[in-house]
C-alpha positions in Angstrom: 79.6 78.2 144.0 76.6 79.4 145.6 72.6 77.8 144.6 70.4 80.8 145.0 68.1 78.5 144.7 68.9 76.6 147.7 69.4 79.7 150.0 65.9 80.6 148.7 64.8 76.6 150.2 66.9 76.9 153.5 66.1 80.6 154.2 63.8 81.8 152.8 64.1 85.7 151.4 63.9 88.3 153.8 60.9 89.3 154.1 60.1 85.5 155.3 62.8 86.0 157.8 63.5 87.4 161.2 64.4 90.6 160.2 65.9 91.9 163.7 68.9 93.2 161.9 66.4 95.4 159.3 67.6 99.0 158.7 71.4 98.3 159.3 74.4 98.1 157.3 77.0 95.9 157.7 80.5 95.8 156.0 82.4 92.1 156.4 85.7 92.4 155.5 86.7 89.0 153.5 84.3 88.7 152.8 84.1 87.1 149.2 84.3 83.1 150.5 84.6 81.3 153.7 83.8 82.7 156.9 83.6 86.1 155.6 81.1 85.0 152.8 79.0 82.6 155.5 78.6 85.7 157.8 77.8 88.5 154.8 74.5 85.6 154.2 73.6 85.2 157.2 73.2 88.5 158.7 71.8 89.6 154.9 68.7 86.5 156.1 68.3 88.8 159.0 67.6 92.3 157.2 70.9 94.0 157.1 72.1 95.5 153.9 75.7 94.2 153.0 79.1 95.8 152.1 81.6 92.8 151.1 85.2 93.8 151.5 87.3 92.1 149.1 91.2 92.5 148.1 91.7 90.4 145.1 88.6 87.4 144.4 86.5 89.9 142.7 84.6 87.2 141.3 83.9 85.3 144.8 83.3 88.8 145.9 80.1 89.6 143.2 79.1 86.1 144.1 78.4 86.9 148.0 76.8 90.4 146.7 74.4 88.1 144.5 73.3 85.7 147.3 72.7 88.8 150.1 71.0 90.1 147.2 69.1 87.2 146.7 67.9 87.2 149.8 66.1 91.1 149.3 68.3 92.7 150.7 70.9 95.6 148.8 75.1 94.7 148.1 77.2 96.3 146.8 81.0 94.8 146.8 84.1 97.4 148.0 87.5 96.9 146.9 90.2 97.7 149.3 93.8 96.4 151.1 93.0 97.2 154.5 95.8 97.1 156.0 96.1 100.6 154.3 94.6 103.3 156.9 93.7 105.8 154.6 92.1 102.7 152.2 90.4 101.9 154.7 88.7 105.0 155.8 88.3 105.7 151.7 86.2 102.5 152.4 83.8 103.2 155.4 83.4 106.8 153.6 82.5 105.1 150.1 79.9 102.5 152.1 78.6 105.1 154.0 77.6 107.3 150.6 76.1 104.2 148.9 74.5 102.5 151.7 74.6 104.4 154.9 76.8 103.4 157.4 78.3 100.7 158.4 76.5 99.7 161.7 78.6 96.8 161.9 81.5 96.3 161.0 83.1 92.4 161.2 86.8 92.6 160.9 87.5 89.1 159.2 90.8 89.3 156.7 93.5 87.5 157.2 96.6 87.1 155.7 96.7 83.3 154.9 100.4 82.5 155.2 102.3 79.5 157.2 105.8 78.8 157.7 108.3 78.1 160.2 109.0 81.5 162.6 112.6 81.7 161.5 112.3 81.6 158.1 109.5 85.3 158.1 110.6 88.4 157.0 110.3 91.6 158.3 107.6 92.0 155.4 105.3 88.8 156.3 105.7 90.1 159.6 104.7 93.9 159.0 101.5 92.0 156.7 100.0 89.7 159.6 100.0 92.5 162.1 98.7 95.1 159.5 95.8 93.0 157.6 94.7 91.1 160.9 95.9 93.6 164.1 96.3 97.0 162.3 92.6 96.7 160.5 90.9 96.1 162.9 92.0 99.6 165.1 91.7 101.1 161.9 87.9 99.4 161.4 87.4 101.3 164.5 89.0 104.4 164.2 87.4 105.4 160.8 83.7 103.4 161.4 83.0 105.2 165.5 82.2 108.6 164.2 79.0 107.3 161.7 78.5 104.7 164.7 77.8 107.5 167.1 75.7 109.5 164.5 73.2 106.5 163.7 73.2 106.1 167.7 75.0 103.3 168.0 77.2 100.5 166.8 79.0 96.4 166.7 82.6 96.0 166.0 83.1 92.6 165.5 86.6 90.6 164.7 87.1 87.4 164.1 90.0 85.6 165.9 91.3 81.9 165.6 92.6 79.2 168.0 95.4 79.7 167.1 95.6 83.1 169.6 95.8 80.5 171.9 97.2 77.5 171.1 100.6 76.5 169.6 99.6 75.1 166.1 102.3 74.5 163.4 104.0 76.8 161.2 101.2 79.1 162.2 102.3 81.9 164.6 101.7 84.6 161.1 98.4 83.7 161.6 97.8 83.2 165.4 99.7 85.6 167.1 98.1 88.7 164.9 94.9 87.0 166.7 96.1 87.2 169.9 96.5 91.0 169.5 93.7 91.3 168.2 92.3 89.7 171.4 93.6 92.5 173.2 93.0 95.2 170.8 90.1 94.1 171.2 89.3 94.4 174.5 91.0 97.9 174.7 88.4 98.9 172.1 85.4 97.7 173.9 86.2 99.8 177.4 87.0 102.9 175.5 83.9 102.7 172.9 81.3 101.0 175.2 80.0 104.1 176.7 79.8 105.5 173.9 77.5 103.0 172.3 79.4 101.0 170.5 79.7 96.9 171.5 83.4 94.9 170.9 83.5 91.6 171.0 85.3 88.8 169.1 84.7 85.1 167.6 86.9 82.6 167.7 86.0 79.6 165.3 87.4 76.3 165.7 88.6 74.2 162.9 86.5 75.7 159.5 86.9 73.7 156.1 87.4 76.7 153.9 89.1 76.8 150.6 92.0 79.3 152.8 92.7 75.4 154.9 92.5 73.6 151.7 95.2 76.1 150.3 97.4 76.0 153.4 96.7 71.8 154.1 96.1 70.7 150.8 92.5 68.7 150.3 93.7 65.6 151.7 94.8 66.4 154.5 92.4 68.9 155.7 90.0 66.4 154.9 92.4 64.4 157.6 91.8 67.0 159.8 88.5 68.2 160.0 88.0 64.1 160.0 90.3 64.7 163.8 88.6 67.5 165.1 85.0 66.4 164.1 86.0 62.9 166.2 87.7 64.2 169.1 85.1 67.9 169.3 82.1 66.2 172.5 79.8 67.5 169.9 80.9 65.5 167.2 81.0 68.8 164.8 82.7 71.6 164.3 81.0 75.7 163.2 80.5 76.0 159.9 80.5 79.7 157.8 76.6 79.9 158.3 77.1 78.8 162.3 79.8 81.6 163.1 77.2 84.0 161.3 74.2 83.4 163.7 76.9 83.7 166.5 77.6 87.4 165.2 74.7 88.2 164.9 73.5 87.6 168.6 76.5 89.7 169.4 74.2 92.3 167.5 71.1 92.1 169.3 69.4 93.7 172.5 70.5 89.7 174.2 74.0 91.1 174.1 74.3 94.2 175.4 75.8 93.1 178.3 79.0 91.2 176.2 81.6 93.6 176.6 84.9 92.8 175.1 84.5 89.3 175.5 85.8 86.6 172.8 83.0 83.7 172.5 84.4 80.0 171.5 82.4 78.4 168.8 84.4 75.0 167.7 82.0 71.6 169.1 84.0 72.1 172.2 87.5 70.9 170.2 89.2 73.3 172.2 88.5 71.8 175.2 91.4 69.3 174.9 
């Protein structure tokens, strides 16, 4: 659970924090927990109103909404399975009607399923590609007209170390993330002349509920300890760290960062 009082103590309300994203609306998909939740809260701390997308975890989405509102900005939860193009377009229309925008879209949804490739079913493969790679395209198609109307926009894909490295039974996550990264580059080339910046962020190992669900509590803890020990920074990124990198990509300082994947992992991917 998120402690609203601790959130205030650590960061203050939006009025006492930087307001670099004030007046903007951000959509974060998969924002009911983990990395998505951390990104939503960090962008809210910088003044953005937040559309919290979820598909199953309604309680987690409301927790994120509460934490965002505690920072003095607007937030609403929007249920949508982003693998459905029609439903996704409908969600973007609803966000525009309720909050305005979105100006910033962070595509963070993923189907957490690990198994050997030889055991993967057709439905599992299609679902994995649709919810990660296809959804990023649909998000761009649905939100780009609104971004052009509002004068600028940002599309950020959250990817993974597994997009570049072979990890045990990780193909259903890693392959769609690799496809997302290449799609991101094509979108960046097409949309940057229209004032829309497209990039990706690649976290290393992040201790989240999804990681514990895949590996189990004990193994997840062992792996995180190993990653921290081998990373040159002797630590790995937390969800808030990822949120701050996303915020940088949405700042004027990153105007010339186009079609890039920024890695934030404490250096663990160097080895």
